[in-house]
N, CA, C, O and the ligand as a Tripos MOL2 file, in Angstrom:
@<TRIPOS>MOLECULE
protein
  293   291    74     0     0
PROTEIN
NO_CHARGES

@<TRIPOS>ATOM
      1 N         -12.1570   13.1570    0.8960 N.3       1 MET1
      2 CA        -11.3650   11.9420    0.6320 C.3       1 MET1
      3 C          -9.8810   12.2530    0.7590 C.2       1 MET1
      4 O          -9.3930   13.2490    0.2250 O.2       1 MET1
      5 N          -9.1800   11.3940    1.4700 N.am      2 ASN2
      6 CA         -7.7370   11.5300    1.6220 C.3       2 ASN2
      7 C          -7.0330   10.6290    0.6160 C.2       2 ASN2
      8 O          -7.4530    9.4960    0.3810 O.2       2 ASN2
      9 N          -5.9760   11.1350    0.0360 N.am      3 SER3
     10 CA         -5.1630   10.3330   -0.8610 C.3       3 SER3
     11 C          -3.7190   10.4280   -0.3860 C.2       3 SER3
     12 O          -3.1440   11.5150   -0.3300 O.2       3 SER3
     13 N          -3.1430    9.2900   -0.0480 N.am      4 THR4
     14 CA         -1.7710    9.2710    0.4450 C.3       4 THR4
     15 C          -0.9590    8.2550   -0.3320 C.2       4 THR4
     16 O          -1.4210    7.1440   -0.5940 O.2       4 THR4
     17 N           0.2580    8.6430   -0.6990 N.am      5 ALA5
     18 CA          1.1360    7.7330   -1.4320 C.3       5 ALA5
     19 C           2.1910    7.1630   -0.4990 C.2       5 ALA5
     20 O           2.6860    7.8450    0.3980 O.2       5 ALA5
     21 N           2.5250    5.8990   -0.7280 N.am      6 TYR6
     22 CA          3.5340    5.2180    0.0700 C.3       6 TYR6
     23 C           4.5110    4.5210   -0.8600 C.2       6 TYR6
     24 O           4.1360    4.0520   -1.9350 O.2       6 TYR6
     25 N           5.7510    4.4570   -0.4420 N.am      7 VAL7
     26 CA          6.7580    3.7080   -1.1820 C.3       7 VAL7
     27 C           6.8590    2.3210   -0.5510 C.2       7 VAL7
     28 O           7.1010    2.1790    0.6480 O.2       7 VAL7
     29 N           6.6670    1.3040   -1.3920 N.am      8 VAL8
     30 CA          6.7260   -0.0730   -0.9090 C.3       8 VAL8
     31 C           7.8010   -0.8250   -1.6910 C.2       8 VAL8
     32 O           7.8470   -0.7570   -2.9200 O.2       8 VAL8
     33 N           8.6510   -1.5300   -0.9840 N.am      9 THR9
     34 CA          9.7050   -2.2890   -1.6430 C.3       9 THR9
     35 C           9.4520   -3.7870   -1.5310 C.2       9 THR9
     36 O           8.7410   -4.2480   -0.6390 O.2       9 THR9
     37 N          10.0510   -4.5390   -2.4580 N.am     10 GLY10
     38 CA          9.9720   -5.9950   -2.4310 C.3      10 GLY10
     39 C           8.9350   -6.5780   -3.3650 C.2      10 GLY10
     40 O           8.8240   -7.7980   -3.4840 O.2      10 GLY10
     41 N           8.1580   -5.7080   -4.0440 N.am     11 MET11
     42 CA          7.1360   -6.2110   -4.9570 C.3      11 MET11
     43 C           7.7490   -6.4780   -6.3270 C.2      11 MET11
     44 O           8.5890   -5.7150   -6.8060 O.2      11 MET11
     45 N           7.3120   -7.5840   -6.9560 N.am     12 THR12
     46 CA          7.9080   -7.9400   -8.2450 C.3      12 THR12
     47 C           6.9030   -8.2080   -9.3620 C.2      12 THR12
     48 O           7.2730   -8.1720  -10.5350 O.2      12 THR12
     49 N           5.6400   -8.4750   -9.0260 N.am     13 CYS13
     50 CA          4.7100   -8.8750  -10.0910 C.3      13 CYS13
     51 C           3.2640   -8.5800   -9.6940 C.2      13 CYS13
     52 O           2.9880   -8.0180   -8.6340 O.2      13 CYS13
     53 N           2.3570   -8.9800  -10.5810 N.am     14 GLY14
     54 CA          0.9380   -8.7330  -10.3440 C.3      14 GLY14
     55 C           0.4170   -9.4070   -9.0880 C.2      14 GLY14
     56 O          -0.5170   -8.9180   -8.4530 O.2      14 GLY14
     57 N           1.0210  -10.5280   -8.7340 N.am     15 HIS15
     58 CA          0.6000  -11.2160   -7.5170 C.3      15 HIS15
     59 C           0.8990  -10.3430   -6.2890 C.2      15 HIS15
     60 O           0.0900  -10.2510   -5.3660 O.2      15 HIS15
     61 N           2.0530   -9.7200   -6.2970 N.am     16 CYS16
     62 CA          2.4330   -8.8250   -5.1980 C.3      16 CYS16
     63 C           1.4500   -7.6610   -5.1170 C.2      16 CYS16
     64 O           1.0390   -7.2510   -4.0320 O.2      16 CYS16
     65 N           1.0840   -7.1400   -6.2760 N.am     17 VAL17
     66 CA          0.1350   -6.0240   -6.3280 C.3      17 VAL17
     67 C          -1.1930   -6.4450   -5.7050 C.2      17 VAL17
     68 O          -1.7880   -5.7030   -4.9230 O.2      17 VAL17
     69 N          -1.6480   -7.6440   -6.0610 N.am     18 SER18
     70 CA         -2.9110   -8.1600   -5.5120 C.3      18 SER18
     71 C          -2.8390   -8.3140   -4.0060 C.2      18 SER18
     72 O          -3.7850   -7.9770   -3.2960 O.2      18 SER18
     73 N          -1.7110   -8.8260   -3.5150 N.am     19 ALA19
     74 CA         -1.5630   -9.0660   -2.0800 C.3      19 ALA19
     75 C          -1.5960   -7.7510   -1.2990 C.2      19 ALA19
     76 O          -2.2750   -7.6430   -0.2780 O.2      19 ALA19
     77 N          -0.8620   -6.7610   -1.7850 N.am     20 VAL20
     78 CA         -0.8170   -5.4620   -1.1040 C.3      20 VAL20
     79 C          -2.1770   -4.7700   -1.1800 C.2      20 VAL20
     80 O          -2.6540   -4.2070   -0.1950 O.2      20 VAL20
     81 N          -2.7880   -4.8200   -2.3540 N.am     21 THR21
     82 CA         -4.0980   -4.1950   -2.5370 C.3      21 THR21
     83 C          -5.1240   -4.8240   -1.6060 C.2      21 THR21
     84 O          -5.9280   -4.1240   -0.9910 O.2      21 THR21
     85 N          -5.0920   -6.1400   -1.5080 N.am     22 SER22
     86 CA         -6.0390   -6.8640   -0.6690 C.3      22 SER22
     87 C          -5.8840   -6.4930    0.8050 C.2      22 SER22
     88 O          -6.8750   -6.2340    1.4880 O.2      22 SER22
     89 N          -4.6560   -6.4660    1.2900 N.am     23 GLU23
     90 CA         -4.4340   -6.1500    2.7070 C.3      23 GLU23
     91 C          -4.8200   -4.7070    3.0240 C.2      23 GLU23
     92 O          -5.4640   -4.4390    4.0380 O.2      23 GLU23
     93 N          -4.4220   -3.7850    2.1550 N.am     24 LEU24
     94 CA         -4.7330   -2.3730    2.4220 C.3      24 LEU24
     95 C          -6.2270   -2.0990    2.3310 C.2      24 LEU24
     96 O          -6.7490   -1.2310    3.0310 O.2      24 LEU24
     97 N          -6.9140   -2.8410    1.4660 N.am     25 SER25
     98 CA         -8.3550   -2.6490    1.2990 C.3      25 SER25
     99 C          -9.1280   -3.0520    2.5480 C.2      25 SER25
    100 O         -10.2710   -2.6360    2.7380 O.2      25 SER25
    101 N          -8.5000   -3.8650    3.4030 N.am     26 LYS26
    102 CA         -9.1600   -4.3060    4.6380 C.3      26 LYS26
    103 C          -9.1820   -3.2180    5.7040 C.2      26 LYS26
    104 O          -9.9610   -3.2960    6.6540 O.2      26 LYS26
    105 N          -8.3320   -2.2010    5.5520 N.am     27 LEU27
    106 CA         -8.2920   -1.1420    6.5560 C.3      27 LEU27
    107 C          -9.5950   -0.3450    6.5030 C.2      27 LEU27
    108 O         -10.1230   -0.0820    5.4230 O.2      27 LEU27
    109 N         -10.1120    0.0380    7.6720 N.am     28 PRO28
    110 CA        -11.3830    0.7590    7.7070 C.3      28 PRO28
    111 C         -11.3080    2.0980    6.9800 C.2      28 PRO28
    112 O         -10.3830    2.8820    7.1940 O.2      28 PRO28
    113 N         -12.2860    2.3480    6.1250 N.am     29 GLY29
    114 CA        -12.3690    3.6270    5.4400 C.3      29 GLY29
    115 C         -11.6360    3.7050    4.1200 C.2      29 GLY29
    116 O         -11.7000    4.7220    3.4290 O.2      29 GLY29
    117 N         -10.9290    2.6230    3.7580 N.am     30 VAL30
    118 CA        -10.1890    2.6480    2.4980 C.3      30 VAL30
    119 C         -11.1560    2.4710    1.3290 C.2      30 VAL30
    120 O         -11.9400    1.5230    1.2950 O.2      30 VAL30
    121 N         -11.0870    3.4050    0.3660 N.am     31 ALA31
    122 CA        -11.9870    3.3770   -0.7820 C.3      31 ALA31
    123 C         -11.3140    2.7580   -1.9990 C.2      31 ALA31
    124 O         -11.9480    2.0330   -2.7660 O.2      31 ALA31
    125 N         -10.0340    3.0460   -2.1700 N.am     32 SER32
    126 CA         -9.3470    2.4680   -3.3240 C.3      32 SER32
    127 C          -7.8420    2.4100   -3.0780 C.2      32 SER32
    128 O          -7.2830    3.1860   -2.3030 O.2      32 SER32
    129 N          -7.2120    1.4680   -3.7630 N.am     33 VAL33
    130 CA         -5.7630    1.2940   -3.6760 C.3      33 VAL33
    131 C          -5.2360    1.2160   -5.1000 C.2      33 VAL33
    132 O          -5.7180    0.4200   -5.9060 O.2      33 VAL33
    133 N          -4.2520    2.0390   -5.4050 N.am     34 ASP34
    134 CA         -3.6640    2.0340   -6.7460 C.3      34 ASP34
    135 C          -2.1670    1.7770   -6.6180 C.2      34 ASP34
    136 O          -1.4720    2.4540   -5.8620 O.2      34 ASP34
    137 N          -1.6830    0.7960   -7.3630 N.am     35 VAL35
    138 CA         -0.2700    0.4400   -7.2730 C.3      35 VAL35
    139 C           0.4410    0.7040   -8.5930 C.2      35 VAL35
    140 O           0.0280    0.2140   -9.6440 O.2      35 VAL35
    141 N           1.4980    1.4720   -8.5250 N.am     36 ASN36
    142 CA          2.3700    1.6750   -9.6780 C.3      36 ASN36
    143 C           3.6040    0.7950   -9.4280 C.2      36 ASN36
    144 O           4.5400    1.1840   -8.7300 O.2      36 ASN36
    145 N           3.5670   -0.3990  -10.0240 N.am     37 LEU37
    146 CA          4.6010   -1.4010   -9.7480 C.3      37 LEU37
    147 C           5.9350   -1.0580  -10.4010 C.2      37 LEU37
    148 O           6.0140   -0.7960  -11.6020 O.2      37 LEU37
    149 N           6.9700   -1.0650   -9.5860 N.am     38 VAL38
    150 CA          8.3360   -0.9970  -10.0850 C.3      38 VAL38
    151 C           8.9850   -2.2880   -9.5880 C.2      38 VAL38
    152 O           9.4550   -2.3690   -8.4540 O.2      38 VAL38
    153 N           8.9970   -3.2950  -10.4670 N.am     39 ALA39
    154 CA          9.4420   -4.6300  -10.0720 C.3      39 ALA39
    155 C          10.8470   -4.6070   -9.4860 C.2      39 ALA39
    156 O          11.8020   -4.1760  -10.1320 O.2      39 ALA39
    157 N          10.9500   -5.0790   -8.2490 N.am     40 GLY40
    158 CA         12.2360   -5.1420   -7.5760 C.3      40 GLY40
    159 C          12.7410   -3.8040   -7.0690 C.2      40 GLY40
    160 O          13.8240   -3.7140   -6.4910 O.2      40 GLY40
    161 N          11.9440   -2.7630   -7.2900 N.am     41 GLY41
    162 CA         12.3710   -1.4340   -6.8660 C.3      41 GLY41
    163 C          11.3830   -0.8090   -5.9100 C.2      41 GLY41
    164 O          10.7850   -1.4920   -5.0790 O.2      41 GLY41
    165 N          11.2170    0.4890   -6.0330 N.am     42 GLU42
    166 CA         10.3190    1.2170   -5.1440 C.3      42 GLU42
    167 C           8.9830    1.4510   -5.8340 C.2      42 GLU42
    168 O           8.8350    2.3610   -6.6490 O.2      42 GLU42
    169 N           8.0220    0.6170   -5.4920 N.am     43 SER43
    170 CA          6.6910    0.7610   -6.0580 C.3      43 SER43
    171 C           5.9420    1.8520   -5.3100 C.2      43 SER43
    172 O           6.1550    2.0710   -4.1180 O.2      43 SER43
    173 N           5.0610    2.5310   -6.0340 N.am     44 LEU44
    174 CA          4.2850    3.5950   -5.4280 C.3      44 LEU44
    175 C           2.8530    3.1120   -5.2140 C.2      44 LEU44
    176 O           2.1670    2.7130   -6.1550 O.2      44 LEU44
    177 N           2.4240    3.1550   -3.9700 N.am     45 VAL45
    178 CA          1.0900    2.6850   -3.6220 C.3      45 VAL45
    179 C           0.2780    3.8820   -3.1320 C.2      45 VAL45
    180 O           0.6250    4.5110   -2.1320 O.2      45 VAL45
    181 N          -0.7940    4.1870   -3.8370 N.am     46 THR46
    182 CA         -1.6450    5.3160   -3.4750 C.3      46 THR46
    183 C          -2.9480    4.7960   -2.8850 C.2      46 THR46
    184 O          -3.6640    4.0090   -3.5050 O.2      46 THR46
    185 N          -3.2340    5.2540   -1.6800 N.am     47 VAL47
    186 CA         -4.4260    4.7940   -0.9700 C.3      47 VAL47
    187 C          -5.3830    5.9620   -0.7790 C.2      47 VAL47
    188 O          -5.0200    6.9980   -0.2220 O.2      47 VAL47
    189 N          -6.6190    5.7730   -1.2540 N.am     48 CYS48
    190 CA         -7.6610    6.7750   -1.0190 C.3      48 CYS48
    191 C          -8.5330    6.2780    0.1210 C.2      48 CYS48
    192 O          -8.9760    5.1290    0.1230 O.2      48 CYS48
    193 N          -8.7750    7.1550    1.0940 N.am     49 SER49
    194 CA         -9.5760    6.7490    2.2410 C.3      49 SER49
    195 C         -10.4580    7.9030    2.6930 C.2      49 SER49
    196 O         -10.1800    9.0740    2.4330 O.2      49 SER49
    197 N         -11.5240    7.5290    3.3730 N.am     50 ILE50
    198 CA        -12.4820    8.5270    3.8410 C.3      50 ILE50
    199 C         -11.8330    9.4160    4.8960 C.2      50 ILE50
    200 O         -11.9660   10.6390    4.8510 O.2      50 ILE50
    201 N         -11.1320    8.8010    5.8430 N.am     51 ASP51
    202 CA        -10.3990    9.5490    6.8570 C.3      51 ASP51
    203 C          -8.9120    9.2620    6.6780 C.2      51 ASP51
    204 O          -8.5320    8.2780    6.0430 O.2      51 ASP51
    205 N          -8.0850   10.1210    7.2370 N.am     52 ALA52
    206 CA         -6.6450    9.8870    7.2000 C.3      52 ALA52
    207 C          -6.3350    8.5670    7.8920 C.2      52 ALA52
    208 O          -6.9170    8.2430    8.9270 O.2      52 ALA52
    209 N          -5.4090    7.8060    7.3060 N.am     53 LEU53
    210 CA         -5.0780    6.4950    7.8670 C.3      53 LEU53
    211 C          -3.9800    6.5970    8.9050 C.2      53 LEU53
    212 O          -3.1350    7.4910    8.8640 O.2      53 LEU53
    213 N          -4.0160    5.6560    9.8380 N.am     54 ASP54
    214 CA         -2.9590    5.5410   10.8360 C.3      54 ASP54
    215 C          -1.7270    4.9390   10.1380 C.2      54 ASP54
    216 O          -1.7920    3.8140    9.6430 O.2      54 ASP54
    217 N          -0.6180    5.6720   10.0950 N.am     55 PRO55
    218 CA          0.5690    5.1660    9.3980 C.3      55 PRO55
    219 C           1.0190    3.7940    9.9070 C.2      55 PRO55
    220 O           1.5150    2.9710    9.1380 O.2      55 PRO55
    221 N           0.8420    3.5610   11.2000 N.am     56 ALA56
    222 CA          1.2350    2.2610   11.7680 C.3      56 ALA56
    223 C           0.3540    1.1440   11.2160 C.2      56 ALA56
    224 O           0.8270    0.0290   10.9970 O.2      56 ALA56
    225 N          -0.9270    1.4410   10.9910 N.am     57 ALA57
    226 CA         -1.8460    0.4440   10.4470 C.3      57 ALA57
    227 C          -1.4980    0.1340    8.9950 C.2      57 ALA57
    228 O          -1.5840   -1.0110    8.5520 O.2      57 ALA57
    229 N          -1.1070    1.1710    8.2670 N.am     58 VAL58
    230 CA         -0.7090    0.9770    6.8680 C.3      58 VAL58
    231 C           0.5560    0.1220    6.8120 C.2      58 VAL58
    232 O           0.6590   -0.8090    6.0140 O.2      58 VAL58
    233 N           1.5030    0.4520    7.6650 N.am     59 ARG59
    234 CA          2.7570   -0.3090    7.7140 C.3      59 ARG59
    235 C           2.4800   -1.7800    8.0380 C.2      59 ARG59
    236 O           3.0580   -2.6850    7.4360 O.2      59 ARG59
    237 N           1.5860   -1.9930    8.9970 N.am     60 HIS60
    238 CA          1.2480   -3.3550    9.4030 C.3      60 HIS60
    239 C           0.6080   -4.1270    8.2490 C.2      60 HIS60
    240 O           0.9260   -5.2940    8.0230 O.2      60 HIS60
    241 N          -0.2880   -3.4730    7.5290 N.am     61 ALA61
    242 CA         -0.9750   -4.1260    6.4100 C.3      61 ALA61
    243 C           0.0140   -4.5220    5.3140 C.2      61 ALA61
    244 O          -0.0680   -5.6190    4.7610 O.2      61 ALA61
    245 N           0.9410   -3.6260    5.0090 N.am     62 VAL62
    246 CA          1.9530   -3.9200    3.9900 C.3      62 VAL62
    247 C           2.8340   -5.0740    4.4610 C.2      62 VAL62
    248 O           3.2140   -5.9500    3.6840 O.2      62 VAL62
    249 N           3.1440   -5.0500    5.7450 N.am     63 ASP63
    250 CA          3.9450   -6.1020    6.3560 C.3      63 ASP63
    251 C           3.2270   -7.4550    6.2680 C.2      63 ASP63
    252 O           3.8350   -8.4770    5.9510 O.2      63 ASP63
    253 N           1.9290   -7.4350    6.5550 N.am     64 GLU64
    254 CA          1.1130   -8.6460    6.4890 C.3      64 GLU64
    255 C           1.1410   -9.2470    5.0920 C.2      64 GLU64
    256 O           1.1410  -10.4680    4.9320 O.2      64 GLU64
    257 N           1.1650   -8.3780    4.0770 N.am     65 ALA65
    258 CA          1.1880   -8.8440    2.6920 C.3      65 ALA65
    259 C           2.5500   -9.4300    2.3360 C.2      65 ALA65
    260 O           2.6800  -10.1600    1.3540 O.2      65 ALA65
    261 N           3.5620   -9.1080    3.1360 N.am     66 GLY66
    262 CA          4.8870   -9.6630    2.9130 C.3      66 GLY66
    263 C           5.8850   -8.6920    2.3110 C.2      66 GLY66
    264 O           6.9280   -9.0950    1.7970 O.2      66 GLY66
    265 N           5.5540   -7.3970    2.3790 N.am     67 TYR67
    266 CA          6.4350   -6.3940    1.7800 C.3      67 TYR67
    267 C           6.7980   -5.3340    2.8060 C.2      67 TYR67
    268 O           6.3630   -5.3850    3.9560 O.2      67 TYR67
    269 N           7.6050   -4.3730    2.3680 N.am     68 GLU68
    270 CA          8.0800   -3.3820    3.3220 C.3      68 GLU68
    271 C           7.6860   -1.9700    2.9010 C.2      68 GLU68
    272 O           7.8860   -1.5550    1.7590 O.2      68 GLU68
    273 N           7.1160   -1.2450    3.8720 N.am     69 LEU69
    274 CA          6.7960    0.1470    3.6440 C.3      69 LEU69
    275 C           8.0730    0.9560    3.8780 C.2      69 LEU69
    276 O           8.5840    1.0380    4.9950 O.2      69 LEU69
    277 N           8.5680    1.5490    2.7960 N.am     70 ALA70
    278 CA          9.8510    2.2470    2.8790 C.3      70 ALA70
    279 C           9.6870    3.7150    3.2780 C.2      70 ALA70
    280 O          10.6550    4.3810    3.6440 O.2      70 ALA70
    281 N           8.4510    4.2050    3.2000 N.am     71 GLY71
    282 CA          8.2140    5.6010    3.5730 C.3      71 GLY71
    283 C           7.2220    6.2490    2.6380 C.2      71 GLY71
    284 O           6.4150    5.5770    1.9960 O.2      71 GLY71
    285 N           7.2940    7.5570    2.5700 N.am     72 THR72
    286 CA          6.4270    8.3050    1.6660 C.3      72 THR72
    287 C           7.3310    9.0260    0.6610 C.2      72 THR72
    288 O           8.4540    9.4070    0.9910 O.2      72 THR72
    289 N           6.8330    9.2100   -0.5710 N.am     73 PRO73
    290 CA          7.6830    9.8000   -1.6080 C.3      73 PRO73
    291 C           7.9830   11.2700   -1.3710 C.2      73 PRO73
    292 O           8.6870   11.8920   -2.1660 O.2      73 PRO73
    293 CU          4.8330  -10.9200   -7.1100 Cu       74 CU74
@<TRIPOS>BOND
     1     1     2 1
     2     2     3 1
     3     3     4 2
     4     3     5 am
     5     5     6 1
     6     6     7 1
     7     7     8 2
     8     7     9 am
     9     9    10 1
    10    10    11 1
    11    11    12 2
    12    11    13 am
    13    13    14 1
    14    14    15 1
    15    15    16 2
    16    15    17 am
    17    17    18 1
    18    18    19 1
    19    19    20 2
    20    19    21 am
    21    21    22 1
    22    22    23 1
    23    23    24 2
    24    23    25 am
    25    25    26 1
    26    26    27 1
    27    27    28 2
    28    27    29 am
    29    29    30 1
    30    30    31 1
    31    31    32 2
    32    31    33 am
    33    33    34 1
    34    34    35 1
    35    35    36 2
    36    35    37 am
    37    37    38 1
    38    38    39 1
    39    39    40 2
    40    39    41 am
    41    41    42 1
    42    42    43 1
    43    43    44 2
    44    43    45 am
    45    45    46 1
    46    46    47 1
    47    47    48 2
    48    47    49 am
    49    49    50 1
    50    50    51 1
    51    51    52 2
    52    51    53 am
    53    53    54 1
    54    54    55 1
    55    55    56 2
    56    55    57 am
    57    57    58 1
    58    58    59 1
    59    59    60 2
    60    59    61 am
    61    61    62 1
    62    62    63 1
    63    63    64 2
    64    63    65 am
    65    65    66 1
    66    66    67 1
    67    67    68 2
    68    67    69 am
    69    69    70 1
    70    70    71 1
    71    71    72 2
    72    71    73 am
    73    73    74 1
    74    74    75 1
    75    75    76 2
    76    75    77 am
    77    77    78 1
    78    78    79 1
    79    79    80 2
    80    79    81 am
    81    81    82 1
    82    82    83 1
    83    83    84 2
    84    83    85 am
    85    85    86 1
    86    86    87 1
    87    87    88 2
    88    87    89 am
    89    89    90 1
    90    90    91 1
    91    91    92 2
    92    91    93 am
    93    93    94 1
    94    94    95 1
    95    95    96 2
    96    95    97 am
    97    97    98 1
    98    98    99 1
    99    99   100 2
   100    99   101 am
   101   101   102 1
   102   102   103 1
   103   103   104 2
   104   103   105 am
   105   105   106 1
   106   106   107 1
   107   107   108 2
   108   107   109 am
   109   109   110 1
   110   110   111 1
   111   111   112 2
   112   111   113 am
   113   113   114 1
   114   114   115 1
   115   115   116 2
   116   115   117 am
   117   117   118 1
   118   118   119 1
   119   119   120 2
   120   119   121 am
   121   121   122 1
   122   122   123 1
   123   123   124 2
   124   123   125 am
   125   125   126 1
   126   126   127 1
   127   127   128 2
   128   127   129 am
   129   129   130 1
   130   130   131 1
   131   131   132 2
   132   131   133 am
   133   133   134 1
   134   134   135 1
   135   135   136 2
   136   135   137 am
   137   137   138 1
   138   138   139 1
   139   139   140 2
   140   139   141 am
   141   141   142 1
   142   142   143 1
   143   143   144 2
   144   143   145 am
   145   145   146 1
   146   146   147 1
   147   147   148 2
   148   147   149 am
   149   149   150 1
   150   150   151 1
   151   151   152 2
   152   151   153 am
   153   153   154 1
   154   154   155 1
   155   155   156 2
   156   155   157 am
   157   157   158 1
   158   158   159 1
   159   159   160 2
   160   159   161 am
   161   161   162 1
   162   162   163 1
   163   163   164 2
   164   163   165 am
   165   165   166 1
   166   166   167 1
   167   167   168 2
   168   167   169 am
   169   169   170 1
   170   170   171 1
   171   171   172 2
   172   171   173 am
   173   173   174 1
   174   174   175 1
   175   175   176 2
   176   175   177 am
   177   177   178 1
   178   178   179 1
   179   179   180 2
   180   179   181 am
   181   181   182 1
   182   182   183 1
   183   183   184 2
   184   183   185 am
   185   185   186 1
   186   186   187 1
   187   187   188 2
   188   187   189 am
   189   189   190 1
   190   190   191 1
   191   191   192 2
   192   191   193 am
   193   193   194 1
   194   194   195 1
   195   195   196 2
   196   195   197 am
   197   197   198 1
   198   198   199 1
   199   199   200 2
   200   199   201 am
   201   201   202 1
   202   202   203 1
   203   203   204 2
   204   203   205 am
   205   205   206 1
   206   206   207 1
   207   207   208 2
   208   207   209 am
   209   209   210 1
   210   210   211 1
   211   211   212 2
   212   211   213 am
   213   213   214 1
   214   214   215 1
   215   215   216 2
   216   215   217 am
   217   217   218 1
   218   218   219 1
   219   219   220 2
   220   219   221 am
   221   221   222 1
   222   222   223 1
   223   223   224 2
   224   223   225 am
   225   225   226 1
   226   226   227 1
   227   227   228 2
   228   227   229 am
   229   229   230 1
   230   230   231 1
   231   231   232 2
   232   231   233 am
   233   233   234 1
   234   234   235 1
   235   235   236 2
   236   235   237 am
   237   237   238 1
   238   238   239 1
   239   239   240 2
   240   239   241 am
   241   241   242 1
   242   242   243 1
   243   243   244 2
   244   243   245 am
   245   245   246 1
   246   246   247 1
   247   247   248 2
   248   247   249 am
   249   249   250 1
   250   250   251 1
   251   251   252 2
   252   251   253 am
   253   253   254 1
   254   254   255 1
   255   255   256 2
   256   255   257 am
   257   257   258 1
   258   258   259 1
   259   259   260 2
   260   259   261 am
   261   261   262 1
   262   262   263 1
   263   263   264 2
   264   263   265 am
   265   265   266 1
   266   266   267 1
   267   267   268 2
   268   267   269 am
   269   269   270 1
   270   270   271 1
   271   271   272 2
   272   271   273 am
   273   273   274 1
   274   274   275 1
   275   275   276 2
   276   275   277 am
   277   277   278 1
   278   278   279 1
   279   279   280 2
   280   279   281 am
   281   281   282 1
   282   282   283 1
   283   283   284 2
   284   283   285 am
   285   285   286 1
   286   286   287 1
   287   287   288 2
   288   287   289 am
   289   289   290 1
   290   290   291 1
   291   291   292 2
@<TRIPOS>SUBSTRUCTURE
     1 MET1         2 RESIDUE 1 A MET
     2 ASN2         6 RESIDUE 1 A ASN
     3 SER3        10 RESIDUE 1 A SER
     4 THR4        14 RESIDUE 1 A THR
     5 ALA5        18 RESIDUE 1 A ALA
     6 TYR6        22 RESIDUE 1 A TYR
     7 VAL7        26 RESIDUE 1 A VAL
     8 VAL8        30 RESIDUE 1 A VAL
     9 THR9        34 RESIDUE 1 A THR
    10 GLY10       38 RESIDUE 1 A GLY
    11 MET11       42 RESIDUE 1 A MET
    12 THR12       46 RESIDUE 1 A THR
    13 CYS13       50 RESIDUE 1 A CYS
    14 GLY14       54 RESIDUE 1 A GLY
    15 HIS15       58 RESIDUE 1 A HIS
    16 CYS16       62 RESIDUE 1 A CYS
    17 VAL17       66 RESIDUE 1 A VAL
    18 SER18       70 RESIDUE 1 A SER
    19 ALA19       74 RESIDUE 1 A ALA
    20 VAL20       78 RESIDUE 1 A VAL
    21 THR21       82 RESIDUE 1 A THR
    22 SER22       86 RESIDUE 1 A SER
    23 GLU23       90 RESIDUE 1 A GLU
    24 LEU24       94 RESIDUE 1 A LEU
    25 SER25       98 RESIDUE 1 A SER
    26 LYS26      102 RESIDUE 1 A LYS
    27 LEU27      106 RESIDUE 1 A LEU
    28 PRO28      110 RESIDUE 1 A PRO
    29 GLY29      114 RESIDUE 1 A GLY
    30 VAL30      118 RESIDUE 1 A VAL
    31 ALA31      122 RESIDUE 1 A ALA
    32 SER32      126 RESIDUE 1 A SER
    33 VAL33      130 RESIDUE 1 A VAL
    34 ASP34      134 RESIDUE 1 A ASP
    35 VAL35      138 RESIDUE 1 A VAL
    36 ASN36      142 RESIDUE 1 A ASN
    37 LEU37      146 RESIDUE 1 A LEU
    38 VAL38      150 RESIDUE 1 A VAL
    39 ALA39      154 RESIDUE 1 A ALA
    40 GLY40      158 RESIDUE 1 A GLY
    41 GLY41      162 RESIDUE 1 A GLY
    42 GLU42      166 RESIDUE 1 A GLU
    43 SER43      170 RESIDUE 1 A SER
    44 LEU44      174 RESIDUE 1 A LEU
    45 VAL45      178 RESIDUE 1 A VAL
    46 THR46      182 RESIDUE 1 A THR
    47 VAL47      186 RESIDUE 1 A VAL
    48 CYS48      190 RESIDUE 1 A CYS
    49 SER49      194 RESIDUE 1 A SER
    50 ILE50      198 RESIDUE 1 A ILE
    51 ASP51      202 RESIDUE 1 A ASP
    52 ALA52      206 RESIDUE 1 A ALA
    53 LEU53      210 RESIDUE 1 A LEU
    54 ASP54      214 RESIDUE 1 A ASP
    55 PRO55      218 RESIDUE 1 A PRO
    56 ALA56      222 RESIDUE 1 A ALA
    57 ALA57      226 RESIDUE 1 A ALA
    58 VAL58      230 RESIDUE 1 A VAL
    59 ARG59      234 RESIDUE 1 A ARG
    60 HIS60      238 RESIDUE 1 A HIS
    61 ALA61      242 RESIDUE 1 A ALA
    62 VAL62      246 RESIDUE 1 A VAL
    63 ASP63      250 RESIDUE 1 A ASP
    64 GLU64      254 RESIDUE 1 A GLU
    65 ALA65      258 RESIDUE 1 A ALA
    66 GLY66      262 RESIDUE 1 A GLY
    67 TYR67      266 RESIDUE 1 A TYR
    68 GLU68      270 RESIDUE 1 A GLU
    69 LEU69      274 RESIDUE 1 A LEU
    70 ALA70      278 RESIDUE 1 A ALA
    71 GLY71      282 RESIDUE 1 A GLY
    72 THR72      286 RESIDUE 1 A THR
    73 PRO73      290 RESIDUE 1 A PRO
    74 CU74       293 GROUP 0 **** ****
């Protein structure tokens, strides 16, 4: 199992967490998504997946949810 953390900006509440979790969960091989919300700041999103994820796919999913992938911690 791969576990990768991403910094996501623009999230402010539980609704944002749900949106990001939902989009990332759609990626193939994703087993779990954990969000450490920092409202209005740099939230930490940890994704566990069976295989390593394509960073571009992760970025796209976060984008689809309406937020920005700022990088990795
Ligand atoms: Cu929100």
